[in-house]
C-alpha positions in Angstrom: 0.0 0.0 0.0 1.0 3.6 -0.5 1.9 5.8 2.5 -0.8 8.3 3.1 -0.2 11.6 5.0 -3.1 12.8 7.0 -1.2 15.0 9.4 1.9 16.9 8.4 4.0 14.9 10.8 2.4 11.4 10.9 2.4 8.8 8.1 -0.2 6.1 7.8 0.3 2.6 6.3 -2.0 -0.3 5.7 -0.7 -3.8 5.9 -1.2 -7.4 7.0 -0.3 -8.8 10.4 2.2 -11.6 10.0 3.1 -12.2 13.6 1.4 -11.5 17.0 3.7 -13.7 19.2 5.0 -10.8 21.3 3.0 -9.1 24.0 1.4 -5.9 22.9 3.4 -6.0 19.7 2.5 -7.1 16.2 4.6 -7.4 13.1 2.9 -5.9 10.0 4.0 -6.5 6.4 3.5 -3.4 4.3 3.6 -3.9 0.5 4.7 -1.1 -1.8 5.8 -0.8 -5.4 8.9 0.8 -6.8 10.2 1.0 -10.3 13.6 -0.6 -11.1 16.1 2.2 -11.6 17.3 1.1 -15.0 14.7 -1.3 -16.5 11.6 0.7 -15.1 9.8 -2.6 -14.3 7.6 -2.2 -11.3 8.9 -4.3 -8.4 6.9 -5.3 -5.3 8.7 -4.6 -2.0 7.6 -5.7 1.4 8.6 -3.9 4.6 8.0 -5.4 8.0 7.2 -3.0 10.7 6.7 -3.6 14.5 3.6 -1.9 15.8 2.1 -1.4 19.3 -1.1 -3.2 19.9 -2.3 -2.2 23.4 -5.2 -4.7 23.7 -3.6 -7.6 21.9 -6.6 -7.5 19.6 -4.9 -8.2 16.3 -4.6 -11.7 14.9 -2.4 -13.1 12.1 -4.0 -12.3 8.7 -5.8 -9.1 9.8 -5.5 -6.0 7.7 -4.6 -3.0 9.9 -4.0 0.7 9.6 -0.8 1.9 11.3 0.0 5.4 12.4 3.5 6.8 13.1 4.1 7.6 16.8 6.9 8.4 19.2 9.5 5.7 19.7 8.1 3.1 22.1 11.1 0.8 22.0 14.2 0.2 19.9 12.2 -1.1 16.8 8.7 0.1 17.6 7.7 3.5 16.1 4.2 2.6 14.9 0.9 1.8 16.6 -2.2 0.1 15.4 -4.9 2.8 14.7 -7.6 0.5 13.4 -8.3 -3.1 12.3 -9.6 -2.6 8.7 -10.7 -6.1 8.2 -10.4 -9.4 10.0 -8.6 -12.1 8.1 -7.7 -15.7 8.3 -4.0 -16.8 8.5 -2.4 -17.6 5.2 
């Protein structure tokens, strides 16, 4: 998905939950497309982000909306703003 800017300072991403084994943390795979620098073929890139999930509500396969936030830990700079749709694990 493409990064959407709603606030001047905060980015939003939409992605799929790939892991929820940590407490209050989920790993979300965000997919984006970039052109190859020489061949111009559009390539799919996947970025894995760690996000804060306060209620442990997210399950593997869910589509979630992330919002950028202050650093919560070394790797966690995102929090789950909304569960867009419930999914089943793939």
